[in-house]
GUDREN-852119 format. One record per residue (C-alpha): x, y, z; residue in three letters. Coordinates in steps of 0.02 Angstrom, whole numbers, plus 50000, padded with zeros to 5 digits. Layout:
% GUDREN-852119
XYZala/...
//
This chain:
% GUDREN-852119
522245369851495met/521435356451576lys/521165363051719arg/520205377351627phe/519075365751547arg/518495355951717arg/518085372851791his/517005377251624gly/516355362651652his/515945365251843glu/515045382051801ser/514045373351687gln/513425359951778lys/513315374351941asp/512225386151798lys/511175368251775his/510885365151954lys/510145384351980gln/508995384051818asp/508205366251901leu/508145367352095tyr/507945382252206gln/507265377752402phe/505865388252473asn/504805388752605lys/503325395952531thr/501765395352646val/500925390152776glu/499135380552752his/497985376052883gly/497615382853074phe/498925389953194pro/499565381253337his/499065389953478gln/498215405153439pro/498195417753548ser/497685435553476ala/496435441353367leu/496315458653267gly/495215464353140phe/495635480253009ser/493835489052937pro/494895500152842ser/496125487152770leu/494675472452761asp/496355461552856leu/496285448252996leu/497615446153103ala/497985430553228ile/499575429253360gly/500005414353419thr/500975408853577arg/502425405053477ser/502455423153435gly/502065420253249ala/500725433753177ile/499625429653020lys/498785441152916leu/497275436052823tyr/496155444252651gly/495465440052500ser/495715421152467pro/497625421252417gly/498165436052521val/499295431452680glu/500515436852761phe/501895430652908met/502865436553031gly/503685429753172leu/504335439753311his/506005439053358asp/505815436353553glu/504875419753601asn/503385425953681ala/501635423953665ala/500645437553549val/499355444553682thr/498405458353580gln/498405464053411val/497685480453354his/497865491553176phe/497935508553174leu/496595515253100pro/496395520452916asn/498175514452880gln/499425499752862val/500085498153022asp/499825485853170met/500455486453337val/500645470353436thr/500875466853611leu/501835450553701leu/501985441953844asp/503475451053874asp/502765465553896asn/503475471453738ser/502545482153605leu/502875479853409his/502585490553250met/502155481153107trp/501805489452929thr/501475481352755leu/502785490852649gln/502505488152452ala/504105481752356his/504365475552179asn/502355479652166gly/501765465452322met/501695469152489ser/502715462852632glu/502515462452822leu/503835470352907leu/504285474453094glu/504775491453121ile/504775497853299gly/504605489153460arg/504615497353626phe/504415493853827thr/503745505753936leu/504685508854092ser/504225516954229gly/505105525554371pro/506635520154469pro/506165508454598gly/504285508254562ala/503405489954535pro/503055480054373pro/501335482954383ser/501745501354337val/502025496954196thr/501465479354149arg/500135484354004val/498315476153998thr/497355486053877ala/497945495853721val/496915508153619leu/497325511153445ala/496685528053463his/495615532153304ser/496935548353247ser/498175535753198gly/499355546353305glu/499365539253481leu/499215523153590leu/498495523053741leu/498985509953856leu/498315504054017gly/499205495554149thr/499005483754275glu/499525497054390gly/498005506454350gly/498985519254267his/498505524854082val/500135529253955phe/500025540853808val/501395535653662val/501555542153516glu/501665531453397val/502445524253250pro/504135531353341gly/503405524253517phe/503715541853612arg/503165542353763glu/502245558053803leu/502085562053967glu/501315575354004glu/499755567653940asn/499865549654051asn/498405547554167ile/498855542254347ser/497935531954482val/498185544554577glu/497385558454460asn/495845545854467val/495745542654629gln/495895560654695asn/493915563254610arg/493095548054684ile/491645550654775pro/492255545654963glu/491105533555001asp/491575522254852tyr/492255506654894val/493545503654758gly/494475520654816arg/495745513154884arg/496315500454756asn/495625502554562leu/496515487254510glu/497085484454341cys/496395494854185val/495415481254112glu/494635491653965ala/494765507653850leu/493665513553754his/493495529953639glu/491975536753620asn/491205535953428pro/490765552453387leu/492245563053501asn/493635554253495pro/494455567753636arg/493305555153768gln/494205540153824val/493205527053939leu/494285520654050ile/493775503354156gly/494645496754308tyr/494305480454362ser/493515484054514arg/492115487954441gly/492505509154426leu/492265517854242met/493035533754202val/492685544854063leu/494255555454026trp/494505569153937asp/496155568253829leu/496335588653799asp/496065596153951arg/496555580154041gln/495275578054181arg/493675565354233pro/491915572454143ile/490915558654217gln/491255539954336his/490035525154346phe/490285519554488leu/489965499554460gly/490305486154581thr/490545469854503gln/492355466554440gln/492415471254259leu/492805461154122glu/492395471053967ser/491385488653915val/490575492053745trp/490275511653699trp/488315508753589met/488635520953431glu/487335535153480asp/489055541553585gly/487775541353773val/487475522753797asn/489025512253885ile/488785493453905leu/489865483654045ser/489835465354088ser/490485457654252his/491275444954321ser/489665437154397asp/488795435554226gly/487705452654221ser/487815466854118tyr/487515481954121cys/487015499354028gln/487435516854069trp/487195531954028thr/488175547553973val/487475560354059thr/488745573654121gly/488215572054288glu/489525564454401asp/489635551354474pro/488275539154405gln/488035526654551thr/486795518154474glu/486615506054303pro/485125511954194glu/484775491154154lys/485535474754232gln/485345458754167glu/485615443254201thr/485385433754025pro/485785414154113tyr/485275420154284gly/484785418954436ala/485715403654485phe/487865411254477pro/488525413254318cys/490385412954235lys/490895429454197ala/490435439354011ile/492165441253960ser/491575451453801lys/490145460053753ile/489525471553605ile/487795480853541gln/487695483853374leu/486005493653290pro/485065484953152ser/483715489053029lys/482885474753043gln/482085476853216gly/483155474853362pro/485225477753390pro/486065463053398phe/486845459453572leu/488285446253561ile/489205439553693phe/490485428253763ser/490255417453933gly/489075420854047gly/488425402754083met/487395395754209pro/489135391954328arg/488585373554406ala/487975364954239ser/488745373754089tyr/490095381254165gly/491525368754057asp/490325375753895arg/491335386753779his/489785398553714cys/489365414453603ile/487675421453641ser/486855429753492val/485295438253546ile/484155447153406his/482165449453405ser/481585433553466lys/483045424653398asn/484105419153536his/485665406453519glu/487165398753632ala/488195396153474leu/489435381453565asp/491145376453533phe/492345363553557thr/493765372153616ser/494345388153723arg/493735405853627ile/494865415653592ile/494005430553534asp/492755440053411phe/492195452153298phe/490585454553187val/490865459653024ile/489515473452960arg/489155480052785glu/489445493252683gly/491185507152675glu/492035503352825asn/490925491152885his/489845502952982lys/488005495552896gly/487015480152958glu/487835467853051pro/488525454752917ser/489445439653010ala/490285434853170leu/491735430453161val/492485417753323val/494265411653342leu/494365397853438val/495825385953517glu/495665374853367glu/494685383253223glu/493895399653159leu/492185399153154val/491195414853017val/489315414753061val/488005422352937asp/486915433053035leu/486095438852899gln/485125422152841ser/484145412852898glu/484565399653057gly/486285409553055trp/487385394452964pro/489195395352950val/490135400952814ile/491145388652715gln/493125396552757thr/494375397752618pro/495795397452713tyr/496105392052909leu/495205376252881val/495715366553036pro/496675350752971leu/496565341853116his/494595341453161cys/495175324253186ser/497105321153201ala/497975318053060ile/498655300953026thr/499345301952860cys/499405311952688ser/499275307552500his/499665320152371his/498935318052185val/499735329052028ser/498725333551882ser/497175327051926ile/496125324351787pro/494585337251741leu/493025324351746lys/493775316651897leu/493955332751989trp/492255341051949glu/491615322752013arg/492455326552171val/492095342352187gln/490125337752161ala/490145325752299ala/490795338252421gly/489545351052362ala/488155337752410leu/488885338152571gln/489095354652608asn/487315359652595thr/487125366552768his/488465378952734tyr/487935398552706ser/487685400452540lys/488615421152542lys/490255423752501pro/491825423852617trp/491605439852684pro/493365446152734ile/493905452652575ile/495495463252596gly/497085466552482gly/497355460752310gln/498205440452262asn/499295445752133leu/499695425052100ala/499625417751927pro/498265406651916asp/498765386051967pro/499485376051790pro/498915361251885gln/497545352751969arg/498025345152127asp/497385332652280leu/498115333152450leu/497215319552532leu/497275318452708thr/496885302352840gly/496225303753007his/496185295153174glu/494055295653180asp/494305284553004gly/494095299052876thr/494815303452703val/494755322752675arg/495115328252490phe/495925345552487trp/496145358252353asp/498045357852346ala/498095366852191ser/498605383352240gly/498915397552407ile/497325391752496cys/497065372752550leu/495315372052518tyr/494265355752589pro/493155348152446met/492635331752510tyr/492505321452657lys/492395301152646leu/492045292752809ser/492465274252819thr/491535272052991ala/490135265852906gly/490635248652859val/491205243453036phe/490185240253194leu/491105251253317thr/490755258653502asp/490305273853430ala/488205279253497asp/487375290253385pro/486555297053517asn/488035300453617asp/487935318753586asn/488315329753739met/487905347853611asn/486265340853548gln/484955353253587gly/483105350453604ser/481595360553604glu/481325374653734gly/482725368353809glu/483745384653904trp/485045389553904pro/484545387653678pro/486395378553644phe/486825376253451arg/488375366053398lys/489475374653275val/491215371653210gly/492055355053144cys/493475350253267phe/493165335353372asp/494455328853487pro/493655312553486tyr/493885296553418ser/492515282053441asp/493885270653394asp/495685270953373pro/495515257153263arg/494775264753109leu/496265277653081gly/496945277752918ile/498865275252902gln/499005273152708lys/498075280852557ile/498375279752361his/497145285352219leu/497315283652052cys/496715299351953lys/496525289651786tyr/495085274351855ser/494285283651991gly/494935267052124tyr/495715272252298leu/496095261052416thr/496215265352612val/497205255752730ala/496995256052931gly/497605252753106thr/496645235653112ala/497465229752965gly/495955233952847gln/495985240752680ile/494695246452598leu/494645248452384ile/493315262052343met/492715268052171glu/491835282652138leu/490045282852113asn/488855299752081asp/487295294252151glu/487065285452333ala/487115266652337ala/486485253452481glu/487635239252495gln/488575225752598thr/490585225052577val/491065207952627glu/492565205152702ala/494275195352643thr/495005188752784val/496965183952752val/498105176652868asp/499815182852872leu/500605170352991leu/499885157152867gln/499355146653033gly/500985145153090gln/500755136753257glu/501765144053409gly/501345161753385phe/499745171753485arg/499295189553442trp/499085200153592lys/498735215453518gly/497125223653474gln/495665213253379ala/495005218453212arg/493565228753165leu/491805217353135asp/491125221452968val/489185226552976arg/488385212352893glu/486885222252833glu/486925234352679pro/487535249752715val/486895267052631leu/488225276352553phe/488055293952500pro/488765299152320pro/490775299052297gly/491995286852352phe/490735269952379gln/492015252952468pro/491305236652358phe/492785225452442ala/493775224052591leu/495315214352653val/495595210052830gln/497285205552887cys/497575192653020gln/498365196153128pro/497495214453119pro/499295225553144ala/499405242653089val/499515241952883val/501245247652847thr/501135250352647ala/500005248152502ile/500045248952327ala/498705250952204leu/498735246151996his/497085249551915ser/497505243251755glu/497815225151837trp/496585228451956lys/497715224252107leu/498105230452267val/499515225752397ala/499825228352544phe/500935223052711gly/501085223052879thr/502345219853022ser/501935201852974his/502145200352778gly/501345205852647phe/500005199452498gly/499005206952354phe/497195207052314tyr/496255205052117asp/494975216552150tyr/493935211452010his/493795194952044gln/493665200352242lys/494965185252307asn/496715186052374asn/498195180452252ile/499595177352356met/500275177852531val/502135179452613lys/502495179452803cys/504075190752837thr/503985187853010leu/505425185153104asn/505395170653255pro/506245180253372ser/505375196853332asp/504115193753493gln/503725214653478val/502945212353322ala/501885196553397leu/501395204453534glu/500955218953446gly/501885236653507pro/500325243953527leu/499295230653629ser/500095238953802arg/499585255253741val/497975252953645lys/497375243453813ser/497585258553907ile/497105267953784lys/495495257753766lys/494915256153961ser/495285276553955leu/494215278453796arg/492815269253892gln/492925275754068ser/492655294153956phe/491315288353861arg/490485283053997arg/490605300254091ile/490225307353912arg/488625297953909arg/488235303054102ser/488515321254036arg/486805321653929val/485955324754100ser/487525328554231met/488775339354111arg/490035339954246lys/491885341254224his/491975338754021his/493315348553978thr/494605344854115ala/494135323854047asn/494505330153866ala/495995339353887ala/496745327953997lys/496305310353897leu/496775321553729gln/498625324353807glu/498725304053856ile/498245300453685asn/499395308353616ala/500955302153729arg/500645287253694leu/500335286453527glu/501905294953515ala/503005283253607glu/502155269253504ala/502495276053340leu/504475280753414gln/504655263553468glu/504005256053312met/504565266453187glu/505845278253238leu/507115266453336ala/508205266053189pro/508695282453190val/509455277353366gln/510375261953318arg/512325263253245lys/512505260753051ile/513635247853067glu/512605235853199ala/511215227253116arg/510675214553145ser/509085199553100ser/508645199253269asp/508025216753288asp/506545221853317ser/505345222453157phe/506315216753040thr/504855205852956gly/503905224452942leu/503615229652752val/504215247352729arg/503735248952540thr/502765238552391leu/502725244252213tyr/502095234752034phe/503275236151893ala/503045232351703asp/504945224651689thr/506275210451652phe/506325198651799val/506455182351724ser/507545185851583asp/507905199251453ser/506805198051302ser/505005197151404his/504575211051496ser/503265204851640thr/502085211951777pro/502995210751932ser/502665213152131leu/504355221952236trp/504205222052415ala/505595229452529gly/505675225752729thr/506245233552891asn/507735221052889gly/508475226252707gly/507565210752612ala/506775213752456val/505615199952381phe/505465198252197ala/503305191152125tyr/503135187251928val/501385191951888leu/500185182051772arg/498635194051729val/497635187351619pro/496845195551463ser/495685211251466leu/494335196351358glu/494905183851516arg/494995196251628arg/493605191251740ala/493605173051719glu/495605165851731asp/496415169051888pro/498095182051920val/499445167751961val/500925174352077ala/502435166152076his/504345169952172ala/505515174152051ala/506875186352172lys/507595189552320glu/508625202952378ile/509585204852554gln/510555220452599leu/512365216552678met/511935233052809his/510105226352815arg/509415243852826ala/507715244952812pro/507115247952636val/505945262352630val/505975263952424gly/505915253752259leu/506075261152065val/506325253651906val/507075263351777leu/506675259851612asp/508175258751452gly/508365276951465lys/508525277851623gly/507015286651662ala/505605280651804pro/504075268851734leu/502685278051717pro/501315274951841glu/499585264451787pro/498445270551630leu/499615287151641glu/500235281851452val/498645275651399ala/497965291351448his/499255301051330asp/500055310551488leu/501645301751498ala/502865293151344arg/502955272351344ser/504275265651422pro/505805261651332glu/505865242851333met/507435238851214his/508685246251347gly/509175237551517ser/507975240751648his/508895245951821his/508185242352010leu/508425257252121leu/508555251352294val/508405264252415val/508615259152596ser/509015271052737glu/510975271352727glu/511125272652534gln/510595270952372phe/511055255752248lys/510565250652074leu/510565234752005phe/510335227651847thr/508845216351758leu/508535201751764pro/510145197851821lys/509995210251991val/511785211551996ser/512605227652073ser/512955241751961lys/513375256152058ser/512785265552235lys/512765280852333leu/512925280952531lys/512515292052664leu/513645299452768thr/513845289452945ala/514725301553020val/513145313753086asp/511935296553066gly/510915304352917ser/509605290052898arg/508305289452738val/506545294052806arg/505595299352641arg/506165296152485val/504875300952308gly/505155300652126val/505045321552046ala/505115329351888trp/506125345051871phe/506105358151746gly/506715376051712ser/505795393451692lys/506475393351501thr/506525375151424asp/505105363651401glu/506185349451438gln/505875336851594leu/507265327751717glu/506795314351840ser/507525315851986gly/507415307952175leu/506875317552332val/507415312552460val/507165316552671leu/508265311352799thr/508035310552988asn/509065326452989gln/507655337152915gly/509055338752742glu/508075336652574leu/509135329552451his/508945328052255val/509855313252177ile/509995312151983ser/509395298051885leu/509905283551838pro/511885291151876ser/511375290952049ile/512325307752105lys/512085321852221met/511455336252157met/510635347752273val/510415348852479his/509495359952563tyr/508955360252767pro/507115359952790cys/506645354852949ile/507275355253139arg/508115338953161arg/507075336153318glu/505545338853219asp/505185319953220val/503185319753172ser/503605335053053gly/504805324152966ile/503855307452989ala/502285317852890ser/503325325452747cys/502425319652579val/503225323952408phe/502295329752269thr/502545323452087lys/503535342052026tyr/504705346052172gly/503675351652301gln/503155344852458gly/502185346852642phe/502595342052813tyr/501645346852968leu/502465358953047met/501055357853203ser/499535345053227pro/498695359953126ser/499725366153001glu/500645359552831phe/502085369052774glu/502205368752598arg/504185369452519phe/504705368952341ser/506365361752250leu/505955366252075ser/506265383952012thr/504795380351862arg/503445375252004trp/503305386452155val/501445390052244val/501885405552369glu/500755420052406pro/500845436352282his/499805450352352cys/499715468052363leu/498635481252509val/498385497652457glu/498345511352612ala/496445514552640pro/495805531252535leu/495465540752690gln/497615539452724met/497945543652559arg/496625559352550leu/497315567452692lys/499295567052632asn/499045563352449pro/500985570452418ser/501825558052547ser/502365538652516pro/500875525652562val/502325518952687his/503635523552790arg/505255518052846asp/505865517953024gln/507165513053109leu/506595503653267asp/505895517553416gly/506375530853298val/504955542253205pro/505145548353030thr/503815560953040glu/502615567153166his/500645572053129arg/499525582953219asn/498445569153278phe/497285584853339lys/496775591853174arg/496735574053092glu/495205570253202ser/493685576153100glu/494125594153162gly/494005591353344tyr/495395600853375gly/494685616753334val/493285613353427leu/493935609353590gln/494925626453579glu/493385635653587ile/492585624653716gln/493835630053819lys/493925648853794ser/491945647653820leu/492375638853994glu/493645648854056gly/495135634654065asp/496185647553966gln/497615644754086thr/497565626154095thr/497555627053889phe/499405638953898leu/500195626354018glu/499815611553918asn/500445622453757asn/502125625253868leu/502265608753919lys/502195602353739thr/502935612753628lys/504625606553653pro/504405589953639lys/505425586953446gly/504495592353296asn/502605584853367met/501405600953365leu/500545604753538ser/498855603853601asn/498405620753556gly/499335625553394asp/
//
């Protein structure tokens, strides 16, 4: 009977856990890391991006997102949507083809892989025979034409991936019909391009890299016309009239050819080198689209003069008298143009460009061709992300003020709405307004709307204007001048340079109730800011705080502090600095805390901590935590690293300045500098912050490096001196397992401006295992964490229980220990296992609730160095649940993790992407969207299901692609009869009839 009751109790406990906790990775925010392919479906109005890691991502209307991952660890090289269908094909660099479909399930669409295929050549054939270089998804939706490195074109039926051998176009068939005197007859090389006649889908243009182009008749299996180009071919474009063809070449030229039926055409109708007459780089892609507003749009990538601008990443847009060379800061992957009207067949509307580090959309209909702000795929890493801070449930007034400040910054963006609008977003509206703040290496803080599926940019704050730096406002290699040729215009926001690494933001704290913001940087600077709706010109005076307290015998060998501008600075509307604390030595700020009700800011570095009264603008107290034997902290772990980086930056800056006139070797130097910077910073960060991962849990010494480094700071109104009177206090935890407590006397509101804040040392705790203290939480008389400053005053939290006994929870890397207050006696503890070397890396208080019950429970959310998430109950400190989340090898992902107040979290899965996850059953933000089949497909097949299911490589149905090509099958039959080609026609019939259920060409 006793065992039965225990079992029932456990079942109830398990049910309670299931009601509260559920782990899901929900959505990926940001820009895909290392993109490698781009696709667009006019009929679905969806954008697709493939990456070098094998991921495939689809985007439509804001909130419509899908993600798939190939089993193969291979780069996606091409993405092609099947016209008027919900299917697409991807080509990987391992030469495999994959079929994907958007299948409806429970009222929502899922992206599923439904087939894969690899071309198999004849026995003994070299790999080049079947190495796919060009793919054409035929407008029938039933065929893929695959051009190969060996010059062959294979015809494959989809979705079943069945090769139609009788329809293949061999290189021998093409070579036999080339004029004898054509220089490229012996070796056509690979198929560079495949393009369908826009007026007759039974005609396909095959472009070979040596310059030959062949117009091929798919029905009669023979060439119609040859275009004998002599320059290496890069791309082809068939104009809408079905008569004119453009070809772009490796010498920076493009040619126009005419389909006349007269074979061969030895010379183009027109040949032009846009940026000649000096040698130019290849035009890798070219398109031309008609416009009602005068001449057509001509758009091409590349073609820059090789000697002067060969390192530029440019797309040129020419329309009437307007000509611009859009200059990007990273390599161009691909581009396409969105057009107005049904199925995007009208006026050119927007140019969509995928470059290596961002997606840029240019409005082609507004004057000046401005950029359209993207609702997703925004490059989070415009400058490298150095820290993150999440704030839940932003009050409406603050939200609107931040929004208004951001709107003033975005006046240069186009007013046109986002042009990619496929699919339906079925997700409910976000229940609250959340902000994610990201600090960056260039000294900026970016505010993101993190309420829903799309992480949308709201506002950008720059701290660089407060300081004198090496930045030269005229040092812009992309600046254009009137009459310059080519007519460059810099577009995009990705900037790989940091003019001064000391500007990097390390810690952020925003009080959502008062609007006060504090940011701390790499060179010991702490800025306190307030939100102002008007521009203001003011000076920012620095208060220098000596954390070494004048101790003799210590000499700082690290970086110098930033110099503050003495003259007034004009700050735009938004957050404006009014106070600055400068730590000396100027080491990295490792912890901050803001209490906006008491108007205090606490700060800590590897040398000690202090706190500052920003109401009276004076420093209150300083505590040096430095261990005399800690030479690494004295010298600065980044001193040698930074000196190398500084010399590199100075050298490269000289190169950049000289490039205004010389413009040489920019890309190579930029890539090299970025790689060196990343490597050096990663090594330094690992040395400074991540070394405890490698230590044995039992072996910790007071002589270890960085024992004085301050890891956490915490303000609390609790019982420190006695159990009858609560008092404001500051708690600080260090890397050496020490906790310091200070009692604060904060004057009343009436005397706040006159009387000083006074601090007295009250308590000191030394953990026996000396593990770094990573978190401090005070629990009230009911075991609940104390509310945030001003939270009770705004009626958003209940007052803390002050009648019962308070407790201090000290979270070290190895255990959770609960102390009673004010005696600071140990009450209980929970240890992490020492077997697998688990260490606490991130900790935060969160509130959990079930979907049915309004009651909330607090818990401690923990991330370990193994990448595991734990939820610890409060105040009992019992392990509730744990889930694997991040790979243990992903050190940067673990270090970047930030928790929300309601059981969600973010971490950097790459330098440009946040992975969002949820531990809560109640609060989950994830895509819920539906993509329906295009109208053309439903009209053709009204009785068939919209989505098909099939096994890998096994077709479930076969349809006559000729009969679905707008009646061209009947037309071709008549033409063949009239031309007396009945014999070939019958032979083709006999060859194709036995193939499965596929109707033959003549049926």
